[in-house]
N, C-alpha and C positions, 0 to 999 in steps of 0.2 A: 172309718174317718180318716181323712188326709190332712195332716198337720205339718206346716212348714215352720221351722224355727230359724229366724235370722240371727246371726251371732251364735250359732250353735257350738262353736268351739271356744267360746270365751268363758269366763268365770261363772256368770249367772246362766248363760245359755247352755253351758255343758251340763249343768244339773237339770235344766228343763229337758234337754235332750235325753238324758239317762232315764228319767222318769217316764217320758213318753215312750221310748223304745221298749220298755218293760210292760206297757199297758196293753192288754188284749183289745183287738179291734181297732187299733190305731196304725196307720201307715205314716211313718215318719220321714221327713225330708229336711236336710240341713242346708241352711243358706248362709253365704258369707265368702270370704276370701280363702283360698288354699285348696289343696288336693282333696280334702275330706268332704268338701261341699258338694251337694247334689245340684245346688243352684249357685254358681260362681258369680258373686255380685258384690259390688261396693256401693252402698247407699249414699256415700259422700260424692260419688261421681256419675252414677248411672242416671239416664234420663227416664221420665215416666213412660214414654212409648216403648223403648227397648225393654224396660223392666216388665211392662205388661205383657209383651210378647213372650217373655220367658216364663212368667207366672201362669200364663194361659195353659201351658202344657202340664203343669202340675195340678191344676184345678183343686186348690186347697179349700178345705171346709173351714180351716182356721189358720191364722198366721200369728205367731208370737215373735214380736220384735224386741230382741234383747240387745241389739246393737246400740252402742253409745260411746261417747268419748268422755273421759274424766280428767284429762291432762290440762295443763296450763295454756296450751296453745289456742288462741282465740279462733282461728280459722278452722281448726279441727272441731272444736266444739260447735261452731256454727254449722259446718258442713254435715257432721254426723248427727247432732242432737236436733237441729232445726230443719235443714234441708232433707234429711234422710226420711223422717216420718211424713213430711209433706209429699215427697216423691212417692213413697210407698203407698199413701192413701190414694193418690191420683191413679197409680197403676192398678191398685186393687179395684177401684171403681170400674175400670175398663175390663180387667181380666177375671175378677171373681167378686162381683159386687155383693154376693149374699154371704161371703166369708166373714167369720168373726175375726176381728183384730184385737190382739191383747199386746199392748205397748207398755214397756217399762219406763215409768216415770221416776221421780225422786222426791223425797221429803224436803230436799233443798229448795224445792219450788216454793214452799211456804215462807221460807226466811225466818227471821227471829220471832220467838213467841215468849209469852210470859213464863216466869219460873213457875214450875208446877203445873203448867197447862198441858193438857192433851189435845192436840190439834185435830179437828175433824175435817172432813172434806168440804164443809161449808164455810171454812175460814178462808178469807181472801188471801191469795198468793201474793207475797212480796219478797221475792228472792233478793238476797243481799250479795250474791256472788254471780259472776258470769256464768259459771256452770249451772246454777240454779235458774238463771234467766233463760239459758238456751233450753234446758230441759222443759221449762214452762212453755216456751214457744212451741216445742215439739208436741207437748200435751194439747195445746190449743189447736194445732193442725189436725190432730186426731179427733178431738171432741167435736170439731166443727166440720168434720168431713161428711157427715150424714150417713156414715157407715154403721154397721153393728160392731161397736168398738168399746174397749174399757182400757183406761190407763191405771196401771197399778203403781201407786206412789210408794216406793220402797224406802225404808229408813236406812239403817247402816247395816249391810249384809256382812256376816261373819261365818267362817266354817271352812271346811276343807276346800283347798284350791284358791284361797284367798291371795290375791297378787300382791307382789312386793310394793306396788305403788301406794298401798294403803298401810296404815299403822299395824293392824293385826298381822297381815302377811310379812311385812317388812320386819317387825320385831321377832316374830317366830323364827325367821331365818337367821336373824342376828344371834338369838339365844342358841340356836343349833350350831353356829359356826364359831362362837366365842369360847374361850376357855372357861371352865366352871366358875372361877372367881374373878372374872373380868368385870369392868364397869360399863354400864349402858347409860348413855345420856339421852334424855328425852325432853320434849317441851312440856308445857303446862298440861297436867292431866286432870284438871278439875272440871273441865266441861262435861255436862251430862248428855248422853246419847242414847237413842233407842236402838239397841242392837237386835237384829233378827237373823235366824240361821238361814243360810243360803238355800238349804234344802227345804225349809219352810216357804221360801220365796218361789222356788221351783214348783212346789206343790200347789201354791196359790194360782200360779200361771196355768198349770194343767187343769185345775178345776175351772178356771175361767174359760179356758179354750174348749173344754169338752162339754161344758154345761149348756143346756138348751135354753134356760130361762133368760129373759132380758136382764141386763145389768146396768147399774148406774154408770155415768161416764167416767168417774173417777173412784178408786177404792184405796184406802191406806192399807199398806202391808208392813206391819211392824209388831213389836212385842207389846206395845202399850205401856212399857215401863222404861223410865230413864235412869241410867246408872252413870256413875263418874267413869270417865275413860280410865281413870286410875284402877277401877275395879277390874276392867278387862285385862289390863297389864298385869295385876296381881294374879288373876286366874291363869294367864299364860305362863307367868314365872313358876307358878306351882305345877302346872302340867309338865313344864320342861325340866323341873327339878333344879332350876338355876340357883346358884348359892352365891353369886356375885352381887354387885350393887346396881341399884337403879337410881339414877340421879335425875331429879326433875327440875326443869328450868322454870322458875317462877314467872319469867317474862312471858312465856307461852308463845303461841302462834296467833296471827291476826285472825285467821279463820275461826279458831276456838273462841277468841275474845268477841268476835262479831255475833256468834250464836253460842252463848253459854248453855242453853238449855234446848233440847230438841227431843220431843216425844209425840208420837201420832197415836190417835184413837183408832183401833182396827175393828171397832164394833160393827161397822156396815159390811166389812168382808165376812165377819162372822155370820151376819144375818143372811146375806145374799149368796155367798159362796159355801157356807157351812165350814168355813176355814178358821183355824186358830193355831198358834204356834205349838209345835210339838217338841221343840228342843229348848233347853235352858242355855243361858250363857256359858255355863260350865261345859255343858254337852258340846256346844259349838267350838269352844277353845280347845277341848280335848281332841275333837276330830281334826281341827286345824293343825294341831301339833303333830298328831299321828301322821297326817299326810305330808307335812314338812319333813319330818324325820325320815320318811321313806325316800325322799328326793336325794340326789347325789350331794355329798357333803364336802364342803371346802375345808382346808386346814384350819384349825382353831386360831383365833386372833387374840392376842394378850393385850 
């Protein structure tokens, strides 16, 4: 089976690539920018016809699209999260019309939900952020393409390799580089989030890409449990053995205030993929800390 992973060198894509490379009977190809890519392509700029020409030579049985933008720049969000999936679908219809497309969406597409609610795939999407809106537009491009495609709506991935752009990766590197009794100042940590291990996300993508049975257009990939962000911070502090102070700003961030509760129901993924989370939050945080500790260390900051 020939499987192409776009964004194979990124946080999520790297874990998908690692699992596929170890899977018997799979021939793996990496797509993206950089010297490690078998298919050198940027979905933000490539056109459908040139991409179709390149895809044709790979003859993929499945494509996993992990490419996505998360930063605040509106142009990047539109180009990668909206234009990218649309171009990919158009190219696949020409070059590999029978290939299965597994596209990474986001639980941010749902927007705010009621406290205590576990959101199913049937809930209307009402994103409250530009990021969520662009991810939803990408989802619609995929689900309306007429292809054999599934969108995995991922909650909050955490685990080894978490980038410094997000709280878990940023805080882990802070704790590594700070003096033991330093003070860390964070925003409001009271918001509840559904954290899922990045390795569980990768496993869901592999199951979706390699399975033969028809899949629904959208599947939630999350733990099904919402915990305060404060709990993730406490787990990371414990894993790091940090003895300093964590100061929480009661004002918080606008993003957390807009969505105080986020939790997805992964029941459909359990039924259709045979998937369920294998790692606890403590497992994820421990693996993240071990990976960050192995990175080059800066001088402690007091």
